[in-house]
N, CA, C and O atoms as a Tinker XYZ file with bonds, in Angstrom:
   416  protein
     1  N   -163.098000   66.939000  142.729000    73     2
     2  CA  -161.731000   67.648000  141.770000    64     1     3
     3  C   -162.513000   67.119000  140.729000    63     2     4     5
     4  O   -163.292000   66.186000  140.533000    81     3
     5  N   -161.853000   68.366000  139.950000    73     3     6
     6  CA  -162.607000   68.583000  138.763000    64     5     7
     7  C   -161.684000   67.860000  137.749000    63     6     8     9
     8  O   -160.536000   67.820000  138.193000    81     7
     9  N   -161.822000   67.196000  136.371000    73     7    10
    10  CA  -161.091000   66.231000  135.901000    64     9    11
    11  C   -161.336000   66.909000  134.184000    63    10    12    13
    12  O   -160.596000   66.487000  133.295000    81    11
    13  N   -162.048000   67.601000  133.970000    73    11    14
    14  CA  -161.894000   68.642000  132.807000    64    13    15
    15  C   -161.741000   69.942000  132.769000    63    14    16    17
    16  O   -161.913000   70.394000  133.901000    81    15
    17  N   -161.495000   70.773000  131.988000    73    15    18
    18  CA  -161.029000   72.138000  132.191000    64    17    19
    19  C   -162.657000   72.627000  132.340000    63    18    20    21
    20  O   -163.719000   72.137000  131.955000    81    19
    21  N   -162.361000   73.616000  132.955000    73    19    22
    22  CA  -164.047000   74.355000  132.950000    64    21    23
    23  C   -164.026000   75.669000  131.636000    63    22    24    25
    24  O   -163.619000   76.825000  131.750000    81    23
    25  N   -164.622000   74.980000  130.409000    73    23    26
    26  CA  -164.888000   75.641000  129.339000    64    25    27
    27  C   -165.829000   76.530000  129.366000    63    26    28    29
    28  O   -166.111000   77.199000  128.372000    81    27
    29  N   -166.518000   76.665000  130.672000    73    27    30
    30  CA  -167.322000   77.924000  131.013000    64    29    31
    31  C   -166.551000   79.307000  131.340000    63    30    32    33
    32  O   -166.933000   80.429000  131.007000    81    31
    33  N   -165.486000   79.013000  131.999000    73    31    34
    34  CA  -164.481000   80.333000  132.261000    64    33    35
    35  C   -163.684000   80.841000  131.189000    63    34    36    37
    36  O   -163.008000   80.265000  130.338000    81    35
    37  N   -163.887000   81.908000  131.391000    73    35    38
    38  CA  -163.198000   82.581000  130.083000    64    37    39
    39  C   -161.639000   82.516000  129.645000    63    38    40    41
    40  O   -161.006000   82.157000  128.652000    81    39
    41  N   -161.343000   83.097000  131.014000    73    39    42
    42  CA  -159.770000   82.592000  131.279000    64    41    43
    43  C   -159.161000   81.229000  130.590000    63    42    44    45
    44  O   -158.306000   81.090000  129.715000    81    43
    45  N   -159.915000   80.310000  131.308000    73    43    46
    46  CA  -159.401000   79.038000  130.982000    64    45    47
    47  C   -159.563000   78.649000  129.222000    63    46    48    49
    48  O   -158.830000   77.728000  128.860000    81    47
    49  N   -160.215000   79.107000  128.429000    73    47    50
    50  CA  -160.096000   79.289000  127.010000    64    49    51
    51  C   -159.069000   80.251000  126.583000    63    50    52    53
    52  O   -158.325000   79.895000  125.670000    81    51
    53  N   -158.930000   81.310000  127.056000    73    51    54
    54  CA  -157.697000   82.068000  126.794000    64    53    55
    55  C   -156.595000   81.467000  126.982000    63    54    56    57
    56  O   -155.962000   81.242000  125.951000    81    55
    57  N   -156.094000   81.089000  128.044000    73    55    58
    58  CA  -154.899000   80.042000  128.203000    64    57    59
    59  C   -154.968000   78.716000  127.292000    63    58    60    61
    60  O   -153.949000   78.475000  126.644000    81    59
    61  N   -155.769000   78.062000  127.200000    73    59    62
    62  CA  -155.916000   77.369000  126.222000    64    61    63
    63  C   -155.293000   77.695000  124.914000    63    62    64    65
    64  O   -154.250000   77.175000  124.517000    81    63
    65  N   -156.026000   78.633000  124.227000    73    63    66
    66  CA  -156.266000   79.276000  122.964000    64    65    67
    67  C   -154.499000   79.740000  122.818000    63    66    68    69
    68  O   -153.943000   79.611000  121.727000    81    67
    69  N   -153.887000   80.172000  123.799000    73    67    70
    70  CA  -152.513000   80.872000  123.894000    64    69    71
    71  C   -151.239000   79.835000  124.624000    63    70    72    73
    72  O   -150.117000   80.199000  124.977000    81    71
    73  N   -151.899000   78.317000  124.713000    73    71    74
    74  CA  -150.792000   77.393000  125.270000    64    73    75
    75  C   -149.843000   77.155000  124.334000    63    74    76    77
    76  O   -149.786000   77.542000  123.167000    81    75
    77  N   -149.054000   76.431000  125.010000    73    75    78
    78  CA  -147.880000   75.783000  123.973000    64    77    79
    79  C   -146.876000   76.976000  124.133000    63    78    80    81
    80  O   -147.218000   78.140000  124.344000    81    79
    81  N   -145.394000   76.455000  123.983000    73    79    82
    82  CA  -144.267000   77.186000  123.951000    64    81    83
    83  C   -144.353000   78.415000  122.747000    63    82    84    85
    84  O   -144.128000   79.611000  122.932000    81    83
    85  N   -144.674000   77.875000  121.698000    73    83    86
    86  CA  -144.479000   79.219000  120.762000    64    85    87
    87  C   -145.696000   80.041000  120.410000    63    86    88    89
    88  O   -145.578000   81.105000  119.802000    81    87
    89  N   -146.811000   79.579000  120.769000    73    87    90
    90  CA  -148.041000   80.586000  120.127000    64    89    91
    91  C   -148.319000   81.963000  120.659000    63    90    92    93
    92  O   -149.032000   82.800000  120.105000    81    91
    93  N   -147.649000   82.112000  121.846000    73    91    94
    94  CA  -147.542000   83.234000  122.347000    64    93    95
    95  C   -146.593000   84.522000  121.388000    63    94    96    97
    96  O   -146.815000   85.669000  121.000000    81    95
    97  N   -145.340000   83.432000  121.302000    73    95    98
    98  CA  -144.591000   84.450000  120.666000    64    97    99
    99  C   -145.036000   84.700000  119.128000    63    98   100   101
   100  O   -144.792000   85.730000  118.498000    81    99
   101  N   -145.571000   83.834000  118.755000    73    99   102
   102  CA  -145.919000   83.787000  117.147000    64   101   103
   103  C   -146.794000   84.872000  117.395000    63   102   104   105
   104  O   -146.368000   85.928000  116.928000    81   103
   105  N   -148.026000   84.960000  118.058000    73   103   106
   106  CA  -149.011000   86.176000  118.082000    64   105   107
   107  C   -148.220000   87.458000  117.829000    63   106   108   109
   108  O   -148.251000   88.326000  116.957000    81   107
   109  N   -147.397000   87.206000  119.086000    73   107   110
   110  CA  -146.594000   88.715000  119.299000    64   109   111
   111  C   -146.110000   88.966000  118.295000    63   110   112   113
   112  O   -146.466000   90.020000  117.768000    81   111
   113  N   -145.393000   88.364000  117.802000    73   111   114
   114  CA  -144.492000   89.041000  116.519000    64   113   115
   115  C   -145.244000   88.975000  114.916000    63   114   116   117
   116  O   -144.717000   89.361000  113.873000    81   115
   117  N   -146.364000   88.483000  115.042000    73   115   118
   118  CA  -147.223000   88.799000  113.816000    64   117   119
   119  C   -147.991000   90.172000  114.279000    63   118   120   121
   120  O   -148.311000   90.941000  113.372000    81   119
   121  N   -148.331000   90.558000  115.727000    73   119   122
   122  CA  -148.704000   91.893000  115.906000    64   121   123
   123  C   -147.911000   92.864000  115.699000    63   122   124   125
   124  O   -148.387000   93.967000  115.433000    81   123
   125  N   -146.486000   92.666000  115.775000    73   123   126
   126  CA  -145.507000   93.853000  115.948000    64   125   127
   127  C   -145.291000   93.833000  114.709000    63   126   128   129
   128  O   -145.182000   95.009000  114.359000    81   127
   129  N   -145.103000   92.792000  113.376000    73   127   130
   130  CA  -144.881000   92.643000  112.196000    64   129   131
   131  C   -145.865000   92.802000  110.971000    63   130   132   133
   132  O   -145.566000   92.681000  109.783000    81   131
   133  N   -147.237000   93.129000  111.567000    73   131   134
   134  CA  -148.117000   92.821000  110.535000    64   133   135
   135  C   -148.373000   93.729000  109.073000    63   134   136   137
   136  O   -148.177000   94.943000  109.124000    81   135
   137  N   -148.732000   93.215000  108.026000    73   135   138
   138  CA  -148.731000   91.791000  107.741000    64   137   139
   139  C   -147.175000   91.176000  107.673000    63   138   140   141
   140  O   -146.092000   91.751000  107.775000    81   139
   141  N   -147.444000   90.058000  107.503000    73   139   142
   142  CA  -146.071000   89.055000  107.995000    64   141   143
   143  C   -146.066000   87.829000  106.979000    63   142   144   145
   144  O   -147.121000   87.210000  106.842000    81   143
   145  N   -144.919000   87.435000  106.246000    73   143   146
   146  CA  -144.810000   86.731000  105.430000    64   145   147
   147  C   -144.176000   85.446000  106.411000    63   146   148   149
   148  O   -143.513000   85.793000  107.388000    81   147
   149  N   -144.377000   83.971000  106.156000    73   147   150
   150  CA  -144.317000   82.749000  106.861000    64   149   151
   151  C   -142.682000   82.730000  107.332000    63   150   152   153
   152  O   -142.230000   82.649000  108.474000    81   151
   153  N   -141.990000   82.828000  106.091000    73   151   154
   154  CA  -140.352000   82.808000  106.337000    64   153   155
   155  C   -140.021000   83.870000  107.272000    63   154   156   157
   156  O   -139.230000   83.567000  108.165000    81   155
   157  N   -140.504000   85.140000  107.237000    73   155   158
   158  CA  -139.975000   86.550000  107.654000    64   157   159
   159  C   -140.467000   85.990000  109.307000    63   158   160   161
   160  O   -139.695000   86.210000  110.240000    81   159
   161  N   -141.359000   85.504000  109.475000    73   159   162
   162  CA  -142.028000   85.065000  110.943000    64   161   163
   163  C   -141.075000   83.798000  111.579000    63   162   164   165
   164  O   -140.813000   83.647000  112.772000    81   163
   165  N   -140.726000   83.117000  110.692000    73   163   166
   166  CA  -139.823000   82.285000  111.039000    64   165   167
   167  C   -138.508000   82.735000  111.718000    63   166   168   169
   168  O   -138.137000   82.131000  112.724000    81   167
   169  N   -137.671000   83.920000  111.147000    73   167   170
   170  CA  -137.043000   84.359000  111.139000    64   169   171
   171  C   -136.760000   85.505000  112.626000    63   170   172   173
   172  O   -135.780000   85.874000  113.274000    81   171
   173  N   -138.107000   85.725000  112.645000    73   171   174
   174  CA  -138.335000   86.526000  113.987000    64   173   175
   175  C   -138.524000   85.651000  115.476000    63   174   176   177
   176  O   -138.026000   85.800000  116.592000    81   175
   177  N   -139.269000   84.900000  115.035000    73   175   178
   178  CA  -139.426000   83.719000  116.335000    64   177   179
   179  C   -138.201000   82.761000  116.588000    63   178   180   181
   180  O   -138.353000   81.556000  116.390000    81   179
   181  N   -137.142000   83.197000  116.965000    73   179   182
   182  CA  -135.764000   82.892000  117.074000    64   181   183
   183  C   -135.936000   81.109000  117.795000    63   182   184   185
   184  O   -136.410000   80.934000  118.917000    81   183
   185  N   -135.519000   80.100000  117.019000    73   183   186
   186  CA  -135.329000   79.001000  117.328000    64   185   187
   187  C   -136.704000   78.307000  116.803000    63   186   188   189
   188  O   -136.645000   77.156000  117.236000    81   187
   189  N   -137.811000   78.453000  116.134000    73   187   190
   190  CA  -138.856000   77.656000  116.141000    64   189   191
   191  C   -138.670000   76.957000  114.735000    63   190   192   193
   192  O   -138.163000   77.566000  113.793000    81   191
   193  N   -139.051000   75.810000  114.651000    73   191   194
   194  CA  -139.193000   74.825000  113.378000    64   193   195
   195  C   -140.391000   75.491000  112.757000    63   194   196   197
   196  O   -141.229000   76.249000  113.245000    81   195
   197  N   -140.174000   74.771000  110.988000    73   195   198
   198  CA  -141.255000   74.877000  110.199000    64   197   199
   199  C   -142.607000   74.246000  111.020000    63   198   200   201
   200  O   -143.630000   74.842000  111.357000    81   199
   201  N   -142.321000   73.157000  111.169000    73   199   202
   202  CA  -143.431000   72.254000  111.947000    64   201   203
   203  C   -144.083000   73.057000  112.906000    63   202   204   205
   204  O   -145.302000   73.093000  112.739000    81   203
   205  N   -143.628000   73.753000  113.920000    73   203   206
   206  CA  -143.836000   74.157000  115.036000    64   205   207
   207  C   -144.527000   75.671000  114.740000    63   206   208   209
   208  O   -145.538000   76.049000  115.333000    81   207
   209  N   -143.891000   76.391000  113.833000    73   207   210
   210  CA  -144.469000   77.360000  113.295000    64   209   211
   211  C   -145.781000   77.276000  112.625000    63   210   212   213
   212  O   -146.499000   78.276000  112.659000    81   211
   213  N   -146.190000   76.198000  112.013000    73   211   214
   214  CA  -147.164000   75.721000  111.150000    64   213   215
   215  C   -148.112000   75.568000  112.369000    63   214   216   217
   216  O   -149.113000   76.281000  112.433000    81   215
   217  N   -147.850000   74.723000  113.274000    73   215   218
   218  CA  -149.053000   74.074000  114.445000    64   217   219
   219  C   -149.257000   75.361000  114.887000    63   218   220   221
   220  O   -150.455000   75.633000  114.971000    81   219
   221  N   -148.589000   76.151000  115.166000    73   219   222
   222  CA  -149.061000   77.461000  116.259000    64   221   223
   223  C   -149.865000   78.255000  115.215000    63   222   224   225
   224  O   -151.054000   78.530000  115.382000    81   223
   225  N   -149.091000   78.642000  114.028000    73   223   226
   226  CA  -150.285000   79.531000  112.934000    64   225   227
   227  C   -151.658000   78.840000  112.806000    63   226   228   229
   228  O   -152.617000   79.611000  112.810000    81   227
   229  N   -151.947000   77.398000  112.683000    73   227   230
   230  CA  -152.878000   76.837000  112.469000    64   229   231
   231  C   -153.995000   77.113000  113.940000    63   230   232   233
   232  O   -155.163000   77.493000  114.025000    81   231
   233  N   -152.990000   76.719000  114.931000    73   231   234
   234  CA  -154.067000   77.064000  116.201000    64   233   235
   235  C   -154.548000   78.383000  116.631000    63   234   236   237
   236  O   -155.348000   78.520000  117.557000    81   235
   237  N   -153.981000   79.487000  115.854000    73   235   238
   238  CA  -154.434000   80.676000  116.346000    64   237   239
   239  C   -155.323000   81.065000  114.709000    63   238   240   241
   240  O   -155.850000   82.177000  114.701000    81   239
   241  N   -155.433000   80.486000  113.819000    73   239   242
   242  CA  -156.184000   80.532000  112.821000    64   241   243
   243  C   -157.617000   80.056000  113.577000    63   242   244   245
   244  O   -158.663000   80.674000  113.776000    81   243
   245  N   -157.187000   78.650000  113.915000    73   243   246
   246  CA  -158.654000   78.274000  114.625000    64   245   247
   247  C   -159.117000   78.661000  115.379000    63   246   248   249
   248  O   -160.187000   78.157000  115.720000    81   247
   249  N   -158.666000   79.617000  115.978000    73   247   250
   250  CA  -159.041000   80.527000  117.491000    64   249   251
   251  C   -159.516000   81.990000  116.888000    63   250   252   253
   252  O   -160.054000   82.809000  117.633000    81   251
   253  N   -159.285000   82.261000  115.498000    73   251   254
   254  CA  -159.916000   83.459000  115.034000    64   253   255
   255  C   -159.050000   84.479000  115.596000    63   254   256   257
   256  O   -159.462000   85.506000  116.136000    81   255
   257  N   -157.997000   84.196000  115.468000    73   255   258
   258  CA  -156.980000   85.175000  116.285000    64   257   259
   259  C   -156.172000   85.721000  115.340000    63   258   260   261
   260  O   -155.725000   86.855000  115.514000    81   259
   261  N   -155.897000   85.045000  114.296000    73   259   262
   262  CA  -155.038000   85.617000  113.115000    64   261   263
   263  C   -155.539000   85.153000  111.722000    63   262   264   265
   264  O   -156.059000   84.056000  111.519000    81   263
   265  N   -155.349000   86.003000  110.892000    73   263   266
   266  CA  -156.013000   85.544000  109.613000    64   265   267
   267  C   -154.851000   85.175000  108.465000    63   266   268   269
   268  O   -153.810000   85.829000  108.387000    81   267
   269  N   -155.145000   84.083000  107.612000    73   267   270
   270  CA  -154.249000   83.806000  106.872000    64   269   271
   271  C   -154.614000   84.013000  105.477000    63   270   272   273
   272  O   -155.438000   83.242000  104.985000    81   271
   273  N   -154.020000   85.119000  104.646000    73   271   274
   274  CA  -154.384000   85.561000  103.467000    64   273   275
   275  C   -153.420000   84.937000  101.996000    63   274   276   277
   276  O   -152.253000   85.227000  101.735000    81   275
   277  N   -154.191000   84.173000  101.335000    73   275   278
   278  CA  -153.416000   83.190000  100.574000    64   277   279
   279  C   -153.522000   84.301000   99.263000    63   278   280   281
   280  O   -154.551000   84.957000   99.101000    81   279
   281  N   -151.912000   84.482000   98.020000    73   279   282
   282  CA  -152.302000   85.414000   97.106000    64   281   283
   283  C   -151.981000   84.575000   96.255000    63   282   284   285
   284  O   -150.893000   84.004000   96.340000    81   283
   285  N   -153.158000   84.227000   94.901000    73   283   286
   286  CA  -152.567000   83.379000   93.805000    64   285   287
   287  C   -151.544000   83.731000   92.988000    63   286   288   289
   288  O   -151.690000   84.333000   91.924000    81   287
   289  N   -150.535000   83.383000   93.443000    73   287   290
   290  CA  -149.409000   83.853000   92.901000    64   289   291
   291  C   -148.271000   82.606000   92.789000    63   290   292   293
   292  O   -148.443000   81.658000   93.554000    81   291
   293  N   -147.362000   82.576000   92.066000    73   291   294
   294  CA  -145.976000   81.579000   92.167000    64   293   295
   295  C   -144.833000   82.208000   91.936000    63   294   296   297
   296  O   -144.410000   82.668000   90.875000    81   295
   297  N   -144.234000   82.198000   93.273000    73   295   298
   298  CA  -144.294000   81.266000   94.112000    64   297   299
   299  C   -145.519000   81.658000   95.160000    63   298   300   301
   300  O   -145.894000   82.831000   95.150000    81   299
   301  N   -146.057000   80.866000   95.922000    73   299   302
   302  CA  -146.975000   81.017000   96.844000    64   301   303
   303  C   -146.320000   82.234000   97.758000    63   302   304   305
   304  O   -145.209000   82.419000   98.256000    81   303
   305  N   -147.454000   82.903000   97.731000    73   303   306
   306  CA  -147.218000   84.090000   98.641000    64   305   307
   307  C   -148.625000   84.284000   99.657000    63   306   308   309
   308  O   -149.784000   84.595000   99.381000    81   307
   309  N   -147.948000   83.947000  100.948000    73   307   310
   310  CA  -149.215000   83.860000  102.170000    64   309   311
   311  C   -148.391000   84.481000  103.218000    63   310   312   313
   312  O   -147.319000   84.126000  103.710000    81   311
   313  N   -149.451000   85.898000  103.528000    73   311   314
   314  CA  -149.354000   86.554000  104.868000    64   313   315
   315  C   -150.368000   86.494000  105.815000    63   314   316   317
   316  O   -151.551000   86.325000  105.517000    81   315
   317  N   -149.879000   86.646000  107.125000    73   315   318
   318  CA  -150.976000   86.640000  108.400000    64   317   319
   319  C   -150.975000   88.021000  109.025000    63   318   320   321
   320  O   -149.910000   88.638000  109.042000    81   319
   321  N   -151.958000   88.509000  109.486000    73   319   322
   322  CA  -152.070000   89.593000  110.379000    64   321   323
   323  C   -153.177000   89.199000  111.304000    63   322   324   325
   324  O   -153.765000   88.117000  111.275000    81   323
   325  N   -153.349000   89.965000  111.942000    73   323   326
   326  CA  -154.299000   89.899000  113.632000    64   325   327
   327  C   -155.782000   90.192000  112.939000    63   326   328   329
   328  O   -155.964000   90.909000  111.955000    81   327
   329  N   -156.688000   89.548000  113.605000    73   327   330
   330  CA  -158.052000   89.726000  113.362000    64   329   331
   331  C   -158.537000   90.952000  114.110000    63   330   332   333
   332  O   -157.786000   91.760000  114.655000    81   331
   333  N   -159.959000   91.022000  114.086000    73   331   334
   334  CA  -160.436000   92.404000  114.968000    64   333   335
   335  C   -160.384000   91.669000  116.442000    63   334   336   337
   336  O   -160.072000   92.445000  117.345000    81   335
   337  N   -160.661000   90.175000  116.883000    73   335   338
   338  CA  -160.618000   89.451000  117.735000    64   337   339
   339  C   -159.206000   89.269000  118.383000    63   338   340   341
   340  O   -159.015000   89.103000  119.588000    81   339
   341  N   -158.226000   89.324000  117.396000    73   339   342
   342  CA  -156.763000   89.347000  117.821000    64   341   343
   343  C   -156.045000   90.719000  118.219000    63   342   344   345
   344  O   -155.031000   90.852000  118.905000    81   343
   345  N   -156.697000   91.539000  117.715000    73   343   346
   346  CA  -156.373000   93.000000  118.442000    64   345   347
   347  C   -156.812000   93.048000  119.494000    63   346   348   349
   348  O   -156.117000   93.331000  120.469000    81   347
   349  N   -158.543000   92.687000  119.591000    73   347   350
   350  CA  -158.727000   93.201000  121.044000    64   349   351
   351  C   -157.829000   92.106000  121.929000    63   350   352   353
   352  O   -157.177000   92.741000  122.758000    81   351
   353  N   -157.657000   91.114000  121.997000    73   351   354
   354  CA  -156.960000   90.407000  122.631000    64   353   355
   355  C   -155.683000   91.265000  123.007000    63   354   356   357
   356  O   -155.498000   91.654000  124.160000    81   355
   357  N   -154.836000   91.531000  121.994000    73   355   358
   358  CA  -153.377000   92.304000  122.259000    64   357   359
   359  C   -153.458000   93.369000  122.862000    63   358   360   361
   360  O   -152.530000   93.797000  123.549000    81   359
   361  N   -154.823000   94.111000  122.678000    73   359   362
   362  CA  -154.954000   95.171000  124.020000    64   361   363
   363  C   -154.970000   94.707000  125.584000    63   362   364   365
   364  O   -154.441000   95.324000  126.509000    81   363
   365  N   -155.725000   93.431000  125.679000    73   363   366
   366  CA  -155.535000   92.772000  126.773000    64   365   367
   367  C   -154.167000   92.457000  127.339000    63   366   368   369
   368  O   -153.676000   92.920000  128.368000    81   367
   369  N   -153.577000   91.496000  126.403000    73   367   370
   370  CA  -152.132000   91.386000  126.738000    64   369   371
   371  C   -151.070000   92.785000  127.146000    63   370   372   373
   372  O   -150.099000   92.941000  127.886000    81   371
   373  N   -151.650000   93.419000  126.468000    73   371   374
   374  CA  -150.745000   94.609000  126.744000    64   373   375
   375  C   -150.889000   95.083000  128.377000    63   374   376   377
   376  O   -149.926000   95.284000  129.118000    81   375
   377  N   -152.195000   95.201000  128.725000    73   375   378
   378  CA  -152.392000   95.841000  130.010000    64   377   379
   379  C   -152.185000   94.603000  130.770000    63   378   380   381
   380  O   -152.345000   95.055000  131.904000    81   379
   381  N   -151.953000   93.423000  130.924000    73   379   382
   382  CA  -151.593000   92.243000  131.576000    64   381   383
   383  C   -149.717000   92.346000  131.492000    63   382   384   385
   384  O   -149.068000   91.949000  132.459000    81   383
   385  N   -149.081000   92.854000  130.373000    73   383   386
   386  CA  -147.864000   93.113000  130.450000    64   385   387
   387  C   -147.245000   94.459000  131.309000    63   386   388   389
   388  O   -146.061000   94.669000  131.569000    81   387
   389  N   -148.081000   95.055000  131.562000    73   387   390
   390  CA  -148.022000   96.050000  132.176000    64   389   391
   391  C   -148.057000   96.010000  133.532000    63   390   392   393
   392  O   -147.123000   96.473000  134.186000    81   391
   393  N   -149.082000   95.480000  134.080000    73   391   394
   394  CA  -149.680000   94.973000  135.422000    64   393   395
   395  C   -148.208000   93.825000  135.848000    63   394   396   397
   396  O   -147.619000   93.834000  136.929000    81   395
   397  N   -147.971000   93.150000  134.964000    73   395   398
   398  CA  -146.859000   92.207000  135.551000    64   397   399
   399  C   -145.518000   92.650000  135.757000    63   398   400   401
   400  O   -144.798000   92.105000  136.593000    81   399
   401  N   -145.029000   93.872000  134.852000    73   399   402
   402  CA  -143.889000   94.897000  134.807000    64   401   403
   403  C   -143.717000   95.272000  136.142000    63   402   404   405
   404  O   -142.712000   95.157000  136.843000    81   403
   405  N   -145.190000   95.893000  136.506000    73   403   406
   406  CA  -145.231000   96.838000  137.881000    64   405   407
   407  C   -145.625000   95.832000  139.301000    63   406   408   409
   408  O   -145.496000   96.234000  140.458000    81   407
   409  N   -145.992000   94.822000  139.015000    73   407   410
   410  CA  -146.322000   94.001000  140.361000    64   409   411
   411  C   -145.456000   92.734000  140.623000    63   410   412   413
   412  O   -145.124000   92.516000  141.788000    81   411
   413  N   -145.067000   91.893000  139.652000    73   411   414
   414  CA  -144.318000   90.925000  139.764000    64   413   415
   415  C   -142.803000   91.116000  139.448000    63   414   416
   416  O   -142.027000   90.166000  139.551000    81   415
């Protein structure tokens, strides 16, 4: 019996990067509204708290799926968009979505 995730498996790594209640929803909303600011993103993802949005964004940034751009203005202006890696993942998710609609 295996006790640790198989980190050599790409699917395991993808599932880990997108795990959690909100991460995939945040990723999807960024892809549909990019670039998007924090408060707009919070309005788009119904029911998410600021803390959970921040954690989800941090996870996506750490996995290099989204880019956070800070503008040196007051009040602080920050926006989020997909990285090239995130756009590649989006294409794969769109294919999975199509397969799911047809087969499940």
